[in-house]
N, CA, C and O atoms as a printed pandas DataFrame, in Angstrom:
     atom_number atom_name residue_name chain_id  residue_number  x_coord  y_coord  z_coord
0              1         N          MET        A               1    0.896   -1.141    0.044
1              2        CA          MET        A               1   -0.043    0.017   -0.057
2              3         C          MET        A               1    0.818    1.250   -0.006
3              4         O          MET        A               1    1.712    1.349    0.834
4              5         N          ALA        A               2    0.566    2.188   -0.887
5              6        CA          ALA        A               2    1.278    3.338   -1.018
6              7         C          ALA        A               2    0.377    4.633   -0.526
7              8         O          ALA        A               2   -0.846    4.553   -0.416
8              9         N          ASP        A               3    1.014    5.658   -0.285
9             10        CA          ASP        A               3    0.260    6.853    0.127
10            11         C          ASP        A               3   -0.704    7.337   -0.982
11            12         O          ASP        A               3   -1.763    7.876   -0.659
12            13         N          GLY        A               4   -0.380    7.166   -2.235
13            14        CA          GLY        A               4   -1.238    7.664   -3.281
14            15         C          GLY        A               4   -2.352    6.619   -3.643
15            16         O          GLY        A               4   -3.179    6.913   -4.506
16            17         N          ASP        A               5   -2.395    5.436   -3.021
17            18        CA          ASP        A               5   -3.448    4.521   -3.330
18            19         C          ASP        A               5   -4.724    4.939   -2.769
19            20         O          ASP        A               5   -4.850    5.523   -1.693
20            21         N          VAL        A               6   -5.782    4.565   -3.662
21            22        CA          VAL        A               6   -7.207    4.818   -3.229
22            23         C          VAL        A               6   -8.137    3.682   -3.699
23            24         O          VAL        A               6   -8.060    3.212   -4.834
24            25         N          ALA        A               7   -8.950    3.298   -2.843
25            26        CA          ALA        A               7   -9.919    2.325   -3.080
26            27         C          ALA        A               7  -11.223    3.039   -3.564
27            28         O          ALA        A               7  -11.649    4.011   -2.940
28            29         N          ILE        A               8  -11.867    2.552   -4.692
29            30        CA          ILE        A               8  -13.040    3.117   -5.173
30            31         C          ILE        A               8  -14.115    2.063   -5.099
31            32         O          ILE        A               8  -13.898    0.965   -5.612
32            33         N          VAL        A               9  -15.236    2.312   -4.510
33            34        CA          VAL        A               9  -16.325    1.385   -4.305
34            35         C          VAL        A               9  -17.503    1.968   -4.950
35            36         O          VAL        A               9  -18.068    2.935   -4.442
36            37         N          PRO        A              10  -17.960    1.359   -6.197
37            38        CA          PRO        A              10  -19.038    1.891   -6.977
38            39         C          PRO        A              10  -20.366    1.205   -6.446
39            40         O          PRO        A              10  -20.498   -0.016   -6.358
40            41         N          VAL        A              11  -21.284    2.088   -6.120
41            42        CA          VAL        A              11  -22.571    1.647   -5.464
42            43         C          VAL        A              11  -23.628    2.238   -6.275
43            44         O          VAL        A              11  -23.838    3.450   -6.241
44            45         N          ARG        A              12  -24.327    1.410   -7.031
45            46        CA          ARG        A              12  -25.449    1.998   -7.829
46            47         C          ARG        A              12  -26.811    1.646   -7.109
47            48         O          ARG        A              12  -27.019    0.507   -6.690
48            49         N          ALA        A              13  -27.681    2.613   -6.988
49            50        CA          ALA        A              13  -28.870    2.407   -6.217
50            51         C          ALA        A              13  -29.866    1.334   -6.926
51            52         O          ALA        A              13  -30.505    0.518   -6.263
52            53         N          GLY        A              14  -29.926    1.417   -8.271
53            54        CA          GLY        A              14  -30.761    0.472   -8.925
54            55         C          GLY        A              14  -30.184   -0.775   -9.157
55            56         O          GLY        A              14  -28.965   -0.941   -9.140
56            57         N          SER        A              15  -31.055   -1.729   -9.391
57            58        CA          SER        A              15  -30.523   -3.206   -9.668
58            59         C          SER        A              15  -31.650   -3.950  -10.469
59            60         O          SER        A              15  -32.842   -3.825  -10.189
60            61         N          LYS        A              16  -31.204   -4.685  -11.426
61            62        CA          LYS        A              16  -32.135   -5.480  -12.306
62            63         C          LYS        A              16  -32.689   -6.635  -11.493
63            64         O          LYS        A              16  -33.881   -6.940  -11.463
64            65         N          GLY        A              17  -31.676   -7.272  -10.811
65            66        CA          GLY        A              17  -32.048   -8.609  -10.130
66            67         C          GLY        A              17  -32.578   -8.545   -8.756
67            68         O          GLY        A              17  -33.541   -9.232   -8.415
68            69         N          LEU        A              18  -31.916   -7.659   -7.889
69            70        CA          LEU        A              18  -32.297   -7.677   -6.503
70            71         C          LEU        A              18  -32.273   -6.214   -6.019
71            72         O          LEU        A              18  -31.204   -5.640   -5.811
72            73         N          ALA        A              19  -33.496   -5.607   -5.839
73            74        CA          ALA        A              19  -33.507   -4.164   -5.589
74            75         C          ALA        A              19  -32.764   -3.826   -4.324
75            76         O          ALA        A              19  -32.980   -4.534   -3.341
76            77         N          GLY        A              20  -31.892   -2.800   -4.230
77            78        CA          GLY        A              20  -31.208   -2.385   -3.084
78            79         C          GLY        A              20  -30.213   -3.424   -2.624
79            80         O          GLY        A              20  -29.974   -3.568   -1.425
80            81         N          LYS        A              21  -29.659   -4.112   -3.514
81            82        CA          LYS        A              21  -28.752   -5.212   -3.114
82            83         C          LYS        A              21  -27.448   -4.681   -2.368
83            84         O          LYS        A              21  -26.955   -5.317   -1.436
84            85         N          ASN        A              22  -26.957   -3.566   -2.796
85            86        CA          ASN        A              22  -25.740   -3.095   -2.133
86            87         C          ASN        A              22  -25.952   -2.591   -0.682
87            88         O          ASN        A              22  -25.026   -2.434    0.114
88            89         N          LEU        A              23  -27.230   -2.358   -0.419
89            90        CA          LEU        A              23  -27.527   -2.087    1.096
90            91         C          LEU        A              23  -27.937   -3.175    1.868
91            92         O          LEU        A              23  -28.159   -3.063    3.074
92            93         N          LYS        A              24  -28.063   -4.318    1.194
93            94        CA          LYS        A              24  -28.499   -5.664    1.941
94            95         C          LYS        A              24  -27.407   -6.133    2.826
95            96         O          LYS        A              24  -26.247   -6.134    2.414
96            97         N          PRO        A              25  -27.707   -6.522    3.987
97            98        CA          PRO        A              25  -26.669   -7.059    4.877
98            99         C          PRO        A              25  -26.141   -8.415    4.382
99           100         O          PRO        A              25  -26.826   -9.236    3.773
100          101         N          PHE        A              26  -24.939   -8.547    4.690
101          102        CA          PHE        A              26  -24.127   -9.835    4.503
102          103         C          PHE        A              26  -23.302  -10.005    5.768
103          104         O          PHE        A              26  -22.477   -9.150    6.090
104          105         N          ALA        A              27  -23.497  -11.009    6.428
105          106        CA          ALA        A              27  -22.791  -11.305    7.699
106          107         C          ALA        A              27  -23.025  -10.018    8.567
107          108         O          ALA        A              27  -22.083   -9.475    9.144
108          109         N          GLY        A              28  -24.237   -9.575    8.636
109          110        CA          GLY        A              28  -24.535   -8.458    9.506
110          111         C          GLY        A              28  -24.186   -6.975    9.047
111          112         O          GLY        A              28  -24.377   -6.011    9.790
112          113         N          GLU        A              29  -23.705   -6.877    7.873
113          114        CA          GLU        A              29  -23.132   -5.489    7.474
114          115         C          GLU        A              29  -23.550   -5.256    6.068
115          116         O          GLU        A              29  -23.430   -6.181    5.264
116          117         N          PRO        A              30  -24.049   -4.061    5.678
117          118        CA          PRO        A              30  -24.343   -3.947    4.273
118          119         C          PRO        A              30  -23.169   -4.201    3.242
119          120         O          PRO        A              30  -22.014   -3.841    3.473
120          121         N          LEU        A              31  -23.542   -4.823    2.139
121          122        CA          LEU        A              31  -22.468   -5.144    1.151
122          123         C          LEU        A              31  -21.536   -3.978    0.871
123          124         O          LEU        A              31  -20.316   -4.137    0.898
124          125         N          TYR        A              32  -22.072   -2.869    0.617
125          126        CA          TYR        A              32  -21.192   -1.712    0.225
126          127         C          TYR        A              32  -20.223   -1.392    1.317
127          128         O          TYR        A              32  -19.036   -1.150    1.096
128          129         N          LEU        A              33  -20.794   -1.399    2.550
129          130        CA          LEU        A              33  -19.957   -1.116    3.725
130          131         C          LEU        A              33  -18.776   -2.013    3.998
131          132         O          LEU        A              33  -17.714   -1.618    4.478
132          133         N          ARG        A              34  -19.056   -3.273    3.646
133          134        CA          ARG        A              34  -18.004   -4.225    3.776
134          135         C          ARG        A              34  -16.825   -3.900    2.800
135          136         O          ARG        A              34  -15.640   -3.935    3.131
136          137         N          ALA        A              35  -17.265   -3.599    1.638
137          138        CA          ALA        A              35  -16.131   -3.141    0.638
138          139         C          ALA        A              35  -15.473   -1.811    1.027
139          140         O          ALA        A              35  -14.292   -1.637    0.726
140          141         N          VAL        A              36  -16.162   -0.861    1.678
141          142        CA          VAL        A              36  -15.611    0.354    2.221
142          143         C          VAL        A              36  -14.550    0.023    3.390
143          144         O          VAL        A              36  -13.439    0.551    3.436
144          145         N          ARG        A              37  -14.971   -0.805    4.220
145          146        CA          ARG        A              37  -14.006   -1.211    5.335
146          147         C          ARG        A              37  -12.848   -1.969    4.792
147          148         O          ARG        A              37  -11.746   -1.818    5.320
148          149         N          GLN        A              38  -13.003   -2.772    3.780
149          150        CA          GLN        A              38  -11.863   -3.503    3.193
150          151         C          GLN        A              38  -11.009   -2.399    2.427
151          152         O          GLN        A              38   -9.781   -2.442    2.510
152          153         N          GLY        A              39  -11.588   -1.501    1.750
153          154        CA          GLY        A              39  -10.781   -0.454    1.070
154          155         C          GLY        A              39   -9.928    0.362    2.015
155          156         O          GLY        A              39   -8.823    0.770    1.657
156          157         N          LEU        A              40  -10.443    0.616    3.263
157          158        CA          LEU        A              40   -9.755    1.386    4.247
158          159         C          LEU        A              40   -8.643    0.572    4.794
159          160         O          LEU        A              40   -7.656    1.130    5.274
160          161         N          ARG        A              41   -8.756   -0.773    4.746
161          162        CA          ARG        A              41   -7.736   -1.641    5.347
162          163         C          ARG        A              41   -6.568   -1.753    4.309
163          164         O          ARG        A              41   -5.406   -1.838    4.704
164          165         N          VAL        A              42   -6.875   -1.753    3.020
165          166        CA          VAL        A              42   -5.817   -1.945    2.022
166          167         C          VAL        A              42   -5.298   -0.625    1.392
167          168         O          VAL        A              42   -4.300   -0.677    0.673
168          169         N          ALA        A              43   -5.900    0.513    1.615
169          170        CA          ALA        A              43   -5.417    1.735    1.044
170          171         C          ALA        A              43   -5.735    2.950    2.051
171          172         O          ALA        A              43   -6.668    2.846    2.848
172          173         N          PRO        A              44   -4.980    4.035    1.996
173          174        CA          PRO        A              44   -5.133    5.093    2.816
174          175         C          PRO        A              44   -6.419    5.808    2.660
175          176         O          PRO        A              44   -6.877    6.451    3.605
176          177         N          ARG        A              45   -7.083    5.725    1.418
177          178        CA          ARG        A              45   -8.395    6.395    1.113
178          179         C          ARG        A              45   -9.325    5.478    0.537
179          180         O          ARG        A              45   -8.973    4.437   -0.018
180          181         N          CYS        A              46  -10.488    5.846    0.660
181          182        CA          CYS        A              46  -11.604    5.119   -0.050
182          183         C          CYS        A              46  -12.615    6.102   -0.471
183          184         O          CYS        A              46  -12.992    6.971    0.315
184          185         N          ILE        A              47  -13.080    6.012   -1.684
185          186        CA          ILE        A              47  -14.143    6.761   -2.164
186          187         C          ILE        A              47  -15.348    5.919   -2.650
187          188         O          ILE        A              47  -15.169    4.945   -3.380
188          189         N          VAL        A              48  -16.511    6.285   -2.259
189          190        CA          VAL        A              48  -17.768    5.641   -2.694
190          191         C          VAL        A              48  -18.335    6.520   -3.778
191          192         O          VAL        A              48  -18.600    7.701   -3.552
192          193         N          THR        A              49  -18.525    5.958   -4.952
193          194        CA          THR        A              49  -19.252    6.712   -5.982
194          195         C          THR        A              49  -20.673    6.138   -6.044
195          196         O          THR        A              49  -20.837    4.941   -6.277
196          197         N          THR        A              50  -21.646    6.927   -5.851
197          198        CA          THR        A              50  -23.048    6.424   -5.742
198          199         C          THR        A              50  -24.021    7.371   -6.020
199          200         O          THR        A              50  -23.811    8.578   -5.898
200          201         N          ASP        A              51  -25.206    6.834   -6.433
201          202        CA          ASP        A              51  -26.484    7.587   -6.747
202          203         C          ASP        A              51  -27.488    7.411   -5.537
203          204         O          ASP        A              51  -28.571    7.996   -5.508
204          205         N          SER        A              52  -27.063    6.595   -4.581
205          206        CA          SER        A              52  -28.041    6.113   -3.513
206          207         C          SER        A              52  -28.189    7.303   -2.558
207          208         O          SER        A              52  -27.206    7.715   -1.943
208          209         N          GLN        A              53  -29.360    7.844   -2.427
209          210        CA          GLN        A              53  -29.595    9.016   -1.556
210          211         C          GLN        A              53  -29.438    8.500   -0.108
211          212         O          GLN        A              53  -29.067    9.321    0.730
212          213         N          ASP        A              54  -29.678    7.230    0.277
213          214        CA          ASP        A              54  -29.400    6.701    1.522
214          215         C          ASP        A              54  -27.973    6.756    1.943
215          216         O          ASP        A              54  -27.682    7.093    3.091
216          217         N          ILE        A              55  -27.067    6.436    1.056
217          218        CA          ILE        A              55  -25.695    6.429    1.372
218          219         C          ILE        A              55  -25.171    7.822    1.364
219          220         O          ILE        A              55  -24.431    8.165    2.286
220          221         N          LEU        A              56  -25.507    8.731    0.336
221          222        CA          LEU        A              56  -25.195   10.124    0.446
222          223         C          LEU        A              56  -25.647   10.835    1.615
223          224         O          LEU        A              56  -25.033   11.844    1.963
224          225         N          ALA        A              57  -26.704   10.406    2.296
225          226        CA          ALA        A              57  -27.164   11.125    3.541
226          227         C          ALA        A              57  -26.524   10.556    4.672
227          228         O          ALA        A              57  -26.774   11.054    5.769
228          229         N          SER        A              58  -25.709    9.560    4.590
229          230        CA          SER        A              58  -25.082    8.875    5.754
230          231         C          SER        A              58  -23.724    9.527    6.002
231          232         O          SER        A              58  -23.218   10.307    5.195
232          233         N          THR        A              59  -23.144    9.163    7.181
233          234        CA          THR        A              59  -21.790    9.560    7.583
234          235         C          THR        A              59  -20.855    8.395    7.354
235          236         O          THR        A              59  -20.901    7.366    8.028
236          237         N          PRO        A              60  -19.945    8.628    6.299
237          238        CA          PRO        A              60  -19.009    7.438    6.030
238          239         C          PRO        A              60  -18.039    7.340    7.053
239          240         O          PRO        A              60  -17.826    8.294    7.801
240          241         N          PRO        A              61  -17.396    6.200    7.158
241          242        CA          PRO        A              61  -16.271    5.855    8.105
242          243         C          PRO        A              61  -15.204    6.960    7.768
243          244         O          PRO        A              61  -15.125    7.491    6.661
244          245         N          GLN        A              62  -14.405    7.246    8.820
245          246        CA          GLN        A              62  -13.173    8.094    8.661
246          247         C          GLN        A              62  -12.282    7.571    7.602
247          248         O          GLN        A              62  -12.006    6.372    7.555
248          249         N          GLY        A              63  -11.818    8.439    6.741
249          250        CA          GLY        A              63  -11.002    8.002    5.514
250          251         C          GLY        A              63  -11.707    7.800    4.387
251          252         O          GLY        A              63  -11.066    7.598    3.356
252          253         N          CYS        A              64  -13.086    7.809    4.342
253          254        CA          CYS        A              64  -13.961    7.524    3.235
254          255         C          CYS        A              64  -14.670    8.780    2.844
255          256         O          CYS        A              64  -15.194    9.538    3.660
256          257         N          THR        A              65  -14.655    8.976    1.430
257          258        CA          THR        A              65  -15.424   10.157    0.929
258          259         C          THR        A              65  -16.587    9.623    0.102
259          260         O          THR        A              65  -16.529    8.507   -0.414
260          261         N          LEU        A              66  -17.592   10.388   -0.017
261          262        CA          LEU        A              66  -18.735    9.970   -0.842
262          263         C          LEU        A              66  -18.722   10.896   -1.939
263          264         O          LEU        A              66  -18.622   12.111   -1.764
264          265         N          HIS        A              67  -18.829   10.309   -3.153
265          266        CA          HIS        A              67  -18.942   11.071   -4.433
266          267         C          HIS        A              67  -20.217   10.844   -5.057
267          268         O          HIS        A              67  -20.487    9.701   -5.424
268          269         N          PRO        A              68  -21.145   11.905   -5.248
269          270        CA          PRO        A              68  -22.339   11.698   -5.989
270          271         C          PRO        A              68  -22.222   11.291   -7.376
271          272         O          PRO        A              68  -21.634   12.060   -8.137
272          273         N          ARG        A              69  -22.698   10.184   -7.828
273          274        CA          ARG        A              69  -22.580    9.812   -9.209
274          275         C          ARG        A              69  -23.528   10.491  -10.013
275          276         O          ARG        A              69  -24.706   10.536   -9.657
276          277         N          PRO        A              70  -23.127   11.038  -11.088
277          278        CA          PRO        A              70  -24.058   11.687  -12.030
278          279         C          PRO        A              70  -25.099   10.754  -12.541
279          280         O          PRO        A              70  -24.757    9.598  -12.790
280          281         N          ALA        A              71  -26.443   11.162  -12.741
281          282        CA          ALA        A              71  -27.517   10.336  -13.106
282          283         C          ALA        A              71  -27.164    9.507  -14.479
283          284         O          ALA        A              71  -27.502    8.331  -14.609
284          285         N          GLN        A              72  -26.490   10.195  -15.435
285          286        CA          GLN        A              72  -26.188    9.581  -16.711
286          287         C          GLN        A              72  -25.133    8.381  -16.528
287          288         O          GLN        A              72  -24.947    7.603  -17.464
288          289         N          LEU        A              73  -24.482    8.247  -15.378
289          290        CA          LEU        A              73  -23.577    7.206  -15.083
290          291         C          LEU        A              73  -24.113    6.191  -14.032
291          292         O          LEU        A              73  -23.373    5.426  -13.414
292          293         N          ALA        A              74  -25.424    6.249  -13.886
293          294        CA          ALA        A              74  -26.089    5.377  -12.863
294          295         C          ALA        A              74  -27.214    4.572  -13.476
295          296         O          ALA        A              74  -28.236    4.242  -12.873
296          297         N          VAL        A              75  -26.926    4.291  -14.731
297          298        CA          VAL        A              75  -28.023    3.437  -15.458
298          299         C          VAL        A              75  -27.365    1.991  -15.530
299          300         O          VAL        A              75  -26.165    1.806  -15.324
300          301         N          ASP        A              76  -28.256    1.003  -15.837
301          302        CA          ASP        A              76  -27.866   -0.404  -15.742
302          303         C          ASP        A              76  -26.871   -0.673  -16.925
303          304         O          ASP        A              76  -26.086   -1.616  -16.823
304          305         N          SER        A              77  -26.875    0.077  -17.983
305          306        CA          SER        A              77  -26.063   -0.152  -19.122
306          307         C          SER        A              77  -24.712    0.602  -19.103
307          308         O          SER        A              77  -23.953    0.489  -20.066
308          309         N          THR        A              78  -24.397    1.345  -18.068
309          310        CA          THR        A              78  -23.222    2.063  -17.960
310          311         C          THR        A              78  -22.042    1.175  -17.713
311          312         O          THR        A              78  -22.082    0.412  -16.748
312          313         N          PRO        A              79  -20.939    1.208  -18.540
313          314        CA          PRO        A              79  -19.767    0.455  -18.221
314          315         C          PRO        A              79  -19.023    1.053  -17.054
315          316         O          PRO        A              79  -19.252    2.227  -16.762
316          317         N          MET        A              80  -18.141    0.335  -16.352
317          318        CA          MET        A              80  -17.467    0.774  -15.220
318          319         C          MET        A              80  -16.401    1.820  -15.651
319          320         O          MET        A              80  -16.142    2.702  -14.832
320          321         N          ALA        A              81  -15.791    1.821  -16.778
321          322        CA          ALA        A              81  -14.758    2.773  -17.101
322          323         C          ALA        A              81  -15.060    4.223  -17.074
323          324         O          ALA        A              81  -14.240    5.001  -16.587
324          325         N          PRO        A              82  -16.234    4.656  -17.588
325          326        CA          PRO        A              82  -16.715    5.966  -17.363
326          327         C          PRO        A              82  -17.063    6.325  -15.958
327          328         O          PRO        A              82  -16.959    7.502  -15.611
328          329         N          VAL        A              83  -17.473    5.401  -15.108
329          330        CA          VAL        A              83  -17.775    5.673  -13.786
330          331         C          VAL        A              83  -16.380    5.995  -13.001
331          332         O          VAL        A              83  -16.259    6.955  -12.239
332          333         N          LEU        A              84  -15.431    5.140  -13.268
333          334        CA          LEU        A              84  -14.055    5.357  -12.671
334          335         C          LEU        A              84  -13.497    6.730  -13.192
335          336         O          LEU        A              84  -12.980    7.567  -12.451
336          337         N          SER        A              85  -13.650    6.863  -14.479
337          338        CA          SER        A              85  -13.052    8.174  -14.990
338          339         C          SER        A              85  -13.669    9.435  -14.389
339          340         O          SER        A              85  -12.989   10.442  -14.189
340          341         N          ASP        A              86  -14.993    9.359  -14.099
341          342        CA          ASP        A              86  -15.607   10.461  -13.374
342          343         C          ASP        A              86  -15.039   10.671  -12.005
343          344         O          ASP        A              86  -14.812   11.825  -11.641
344          345         N          VAL        A              87  -14.798    9.692  -11.241
345          346        CA          VAL        A              87  -14.290    9.825   -9.963
346          347         C          VAL        A              87  -12.901   10.360   -9.969
347          348         O          VAL        A              87  -12.540   11.297   -9.258
348          349         N          ILE        A              88  -12.124    9.703  -10.825
349          350        CA          ILE        A              88  -10.641   10.091  -11.095
350          351         C          ILE        A              88  -10.580   11.558  -11.442
351          352         O          ILE        A              88   -9.753   12.252  -10.851
352          353         N          ALA        A              89  -11.330   12.064  -12.292
353          354        CA          ALA        A              89  -11.337   13.423  -12.697
354          355         C          ALA        A              89  -11.805   14.306  -11.583
355          356         O          ALA        A              89  -11.109   15.250  -11.211
356          357         N          ALA        A              90  -12.961   14.031  -11.039
357          358        CA          ALA        A              90  -13.601   14.826   -9.989
358          359         C          ALA        A              90  -12.748   14.884   -8.629
359          360         O          ALA        A              90  -12.775   15.880   -7.905
360          361         N          CYS        A              91  -12.089   13.893   -8.377
361          362        CA          CYS        A              91  -11.413   13.840   -7.100
362          363         C          CYS        A              91   -9.836   14.100   -7.119
363          364         O          CYS        A              91   -9.109   14.021   -6.129
364          365         N          GLY        A              92   -9.439   14.420   -8.397
365          366        CA          GLY        A              92   -8.117   14.699   -8.683
366          367         C          GLY        A              92   -7.166   13.389   -8.401
367          368         O          GLY        A              92   -6.197   13.487   -7.649
368          369         N          LEU        A              93   -7.470   12.294   -8.983
369          370        CA          LEU        A              93   -6.735   11.119   -8.684
370          371         C          LEU        A              93   -5.923   10.661   -9.819
371          372         O          LEU        A              93   -5.516    9.500   -9.773
372          373         N          ALA        A              94   -5.637   11.367  -10.795
373          374        CA          ALA        A              94   -4.946   11.053  -12.008
374          375         C          ALA        A              94   -3.509   10.479  -11.638
375          376         O          ALA        A              94   -3.019    9.626  -12.378
376          377         N          ALA        A              95   -2.880   10.882  -10.612
377          378        CA          ALA        A              95   -1.622   10.331  -10.278
378          379         C          ALA        A              95   -1.720    9.195   -9.187
379          380         O          ALA        A              95   -0.677    8.784   -8.679
380          381         N          SER        A              96   -2.834    8.720   -8.845
381          382        CA          SER        A              96   -3.128    7.837   -7.840
382          383         C          SER        A              96   -3.120    6.426   -8.496
383          384         O          SER        A              96   -3.324    6.300   -9.703
384          385         N          ARG        A              97   -2.899    5.447   -7.740
385          386        CA          ARG        A              97   -3.075    4.018   -7.970
386          387         C          ARG        A              97   -4.521    3.722   -7.432
387          388         O          ARG        A              97   -4.822    3.955   -6.261
388          389         N          VAL        A              98   -5.360    3.221   -8.304
389          390        CA          VAL        A              98   -6.734    2.959   -7.884
390          391         C          VAL        A              98   -7.046    1.421   -7.933
391          392         O          VAL        A              98   -6.753    0.688   -8.878
392          393         N          VAL        A              99   -7.670    1.044   -6.801
393          394        CA          VAL        A              99   -8.139   -0.293   -6.766
394          395         C          VAL        A              99   -9.659   -0.305   -6.688
395          396         O          VAL        A              99  -10.237    0.349   -5.820
396          397         N          LEU        A             100  -10.304   -1.026   -7.567
397          398        CA          LEU        A             100  -11.698   -1.086   -7.653
398          399         C          LEU        A             100  -12.294   -2.265   -6.755
399          400         O          LEU        A             100  -11.987   -3.445   -6.930
400          401         N          LEU        A             101  -13.109   -1.852   -5.852
401          402        CA          LEU        A             101  -13.654   -2.906   -4.931
402          403         C          LEU        A             101  -15.275   -2.967   -5.158
403          404         O          LEU        A             101  -16.038   -2.120   -4.695
404          405         N          GLN        A             102  -15.662   -4.026   -5.891
405          406        CA          GLN        A             102  -17.164   -4.118   -6.063
406          407         C          GLN        A             102  -17.745   -4.694   -4.849
407          408         O          GLN        A             102  -17.266   -5.670   -4.273
408          409         N          PRO        A             103  -18.928   -3.978   -4.432
409          410        CA          PRO        A             103  -19.681   -4.437   -3.237
410          411         C          PRO        A             103  -20.079   -5.931   -3.336
411          412         O          PRO        A             103  -20.032   -6.688   -2.367
412          413         N          THR        A             104  -20.469   -6.297   -4.561
413          414        CA          THR        A             104  -21.052   -7.643   -4.770
414          415         C          THR        A             104  -19.919   -8.819   -4.757
415          416         O          THR        A             104  -20.215   -9.945   -5.157
416          417         N          SER        A             105  -18.790   -8.553   -4.345
417          418        CA          SER        A             105  -17.690   -9.543   -4.129
418          419         C          SER        A             105  -17.302   -9.541   -2.593
419          420         O          SER        A             105  -16.200   -9.143   -2.215
420          421         N          PRO        A             106  -18.224   -9.985   -1.783
421          422        CA          PRO        A             106  -17.968   -9.862   -0.380
422          423         C          PRO        A             106  -16.946  -10.924    0.220
423          424         O          PRO        A             106  -16.449  -10.787    1.338
424          425         N          LEU        A             107  -16.690  -11.944   -0.585
425          426        CA          LEU        A             107  -15.706  -12.918   -0.084
426          427         C          LEU        A             107  -14.252  -12.603   -0.501
427          428         O          LEU        A             107  -13.344  -13.394   -0.245
428          429         N          ARG        A             108  -14.039  -11.408   -1.165
429          430        CA          ARG        A             108  -12.695  -11.073   -1.538
430          431         C          ARG        A             108  -11.845  -11.007   -0.285
431          432         O          ARG        A             108  -12.311  -10.498    0.734
432          433         N          LEU        A             109  -10.612  -11.504   -0.319
433          434        CA          LEU        A             109   -9.758  -11.337    0.817
434          435         C          LEU        A             109   -8.737  -10.001    0.841
435          436         O          LEU        A             109   -8.208   -9.608   -0.199
436          437         N          ASP        A             110   -8.556   -9.466    1.899
437          438        CA          ASP        A             110   -7.655   -8.397    1.879
438          439         C          ASP        A             110   -6.237   -8.804    1.308
439          440         O          ASP        A             110   -5.581   -8.045    0.594
440          441         N          ALA        A             111   -5.825  -10.057    1.681
441          442        CA          ALA        A             111   -4.520  -10.486    1.133
442          443         C          ALA        A             111   -4.454  -10.530   -0.356
443          444         O          ALA        A             111   -3.421  -10.236   -0.957
444          445         N          ASP        A             112   -5.517  -10.885   -0.933
445          446        CA          ASP        A             112   -5.683  -10.900   -2.428
446          447         C          ASP        A             112   -5.567   -9.533   -3.028
447          448         O          ASP        A             112   -4.942   -9.396   -4.080
448          449         N          VAL        A             113   -6.091   -8.576   -2.468
449          450        CA          VAL        A             113   -6.036   -7.130   -2.800
450          451         C          VAL        A             113   -4.639   -6.669   -2.614
451          452         O          VAL        A             113   -4.022   -6.156   -3.548
452          453         N          GLU        A             114   -4.110   -6.839   -1.415
453          454        CA          GLU        A             114   -2.762   -6.458   -1.187
454          455         C          GLU        A             114   -1.736   -7.102   -2.172
455          456         O          GLU        A             114   -0.874   -6.399   -2.699
456          457         N          ASP        A             115   -1.828   -8.407   -2.413
457          458        CA          ASP        A             115   -0.982   -9.062   -3.313
458          459         C          ASP        A             115   -1.142   -8.469   -4.790
459          460         O          ASP        A             115   -0.138   -8.467   -5.502
460          461         N          ALA        A             116   -2.272   -7.997   -5.260
461          462        CA          ALA        A             116   -2.457   -7.419   -6.566
462          463         C          ALA        A             116   -1.740   -6.087   -6.558
463          464         O          ALA        A             116   -1.104   -5.724   -7.547
464          465         N          LEU        A             117   -1.828   -5.357   -5.471
465          466        CA          LEU        A             117   -1.116   -4.073   -5.288
466          467         C          LEU        A             117    0.330   -4.213   -5.403
467          468         O          LEU        A             117    0.990   -3.499   -6.158
468          469         N          ARG        A             118    0.863   -5.180   -4.620
469          470        CA          ARG        A             118    2.216   -5.428   -4.647
470          471         C          ARG        A             118    2.705   -5.778   -6.155
471          472         O          ARG        A             118    3.652   -5.203   -6.691
472          473         N          LEU        A             119    1.944   -6.784   -6.757
473          474        CA          LEU        A             119    2.226   -7.016   -8.177
474          475         C          LEU        A             119    2.307   -5.904   -9.064
475          476         O          LEU        A             119    3.210   -5.787   -9.892
476          477         N          HIS        A             120    1.337   -5.043   -8.901
477          478        CA          HIS        A             120    1.339   -3.804   -9.761
478          479         C          HIS        A             120    2.541   -2.936   -9.525
479          480         O          HIS        A             120    3.076   -2.299  -10.432
480          481         N          ALA        A             121    2.962   -2.931   -8.230
481          482        CA          ALA        A             121    4.094   -2.134   -7.857
482          483         C          ALA        A             121    5.372   -2.619   -8.394
483          484         O          ALA        A             121    6.297   -1.821   -8.545
484          485         N          ALA        A             122    5.499   -3.857   -8.693
485          486        CA          ALA        A             122    6.798   -4.538   -9.098
486          487         C          ALA        A             122    7.049   -4.171  -10.505
487          488         O          ALA        A             122    8.049   -4.595  -11.084
């Protein structure tokens, strides 16, 4: 982990399959918050990009920033690249190393993310 590392957690309010899935608890904690806590363990900063009014109205954990996702980037057909580009530009992250942590992958291990960051640094 380097000082310039940042974890980005994309959380879209809508879902085709399961409404509000990113807010649903998994092992007693909302899926998105599990990803945020992991992001804060593996990087000095975490940014949640979301259109969820529930999340935007909440107080994020220390070290986490909430970035309101523009409506045109919050539709089902939006690819991840423009979502990341929006956050990178809006938050001045062009010189940062970014790790994407999808909330819907709650079984991802910290060690796997850390290994990927070490591999990227090599």
